[in-house]
Structure formats: structure tokens, C-alpha cells
C-alpha positions, 0 to 999 in steps of 0.5 A: 500500499503506498503512502504518501504526505505533501507537507514538509514535517518536523519530528513531531508533525512526522508522528502525528502523520504515522498516527493518522494514516494508521488510523485511516488505514484501520478504520477504514479497512483499505486494501492493500491497492488502495494508495493514500495521501494526506496533506495539511493545506490552508483554506482561503474560501471565506468561512473556512478554517485557516487550514484543513487536512485532505485524505485522498484514497486511490485504487486503480479503476475506482474513483479517487476518493477526496475526505476534507477535515477542517482541522491542521494535522495536530487537530485529528482526532481518531474519531475524526478519521472513525466519523467517515466510516459512517458516511455512504461514498458516492459514485463520483471522479471525486468525494468530498467529506466534510468534518469541520471543527467544533468550537472548543469552549 
């Protein structure tokens, strides 16, 4: 299974990325031929949190699934990734799944 990242990482970020990769792989029960790409991006759209983490699942002959979690890599929890399990995929070229960070009180 191919694992790629498109963020520059320090040791702490590398550990966080590895943890999120394990959660995605385990909780979404990825098949061996599924490639996983995780990247953190700035969000410039109005009313969008400043950062989002993108998760792409790619398999030959299948749609590319794109998950957007509107949190930094550091703020993603196992529960955020587990929530992706309950979303019914659609047959689109790109499938956008959004999880937005809730206000911390």
C-alpha cells in the first residue's frame, strides 16, 4: 500500500502524520492496492477555517475519494477519522467529505 505525504514535517509532525495514517488505514479498512495521500493545506475560502487536512484514497479503476477535515493535522482525532466510516460513498470522480472543527468552549 503506497503512503505519500505532501507536507514538510518535523519529528512531531511526522509522528502525527503516521498516527493519522494508521487510523485511516485501520478504520477505513483500506485494501492493499489503495494508495493514501494525506496533506495539510491552507484554506483561503471565506468562512473556512484557516487550515484543513485532505485525505485522498486512490485505487486503480475506482473513483478517487477526497475527504476534507477542517482541522490541522495536529488537531485531528481518532473520532474524526472514525466518522468517515459512516459516510456512504457516492459514485463521483471526487467525493468530498467534510468534517468541521467544532468550537472549543
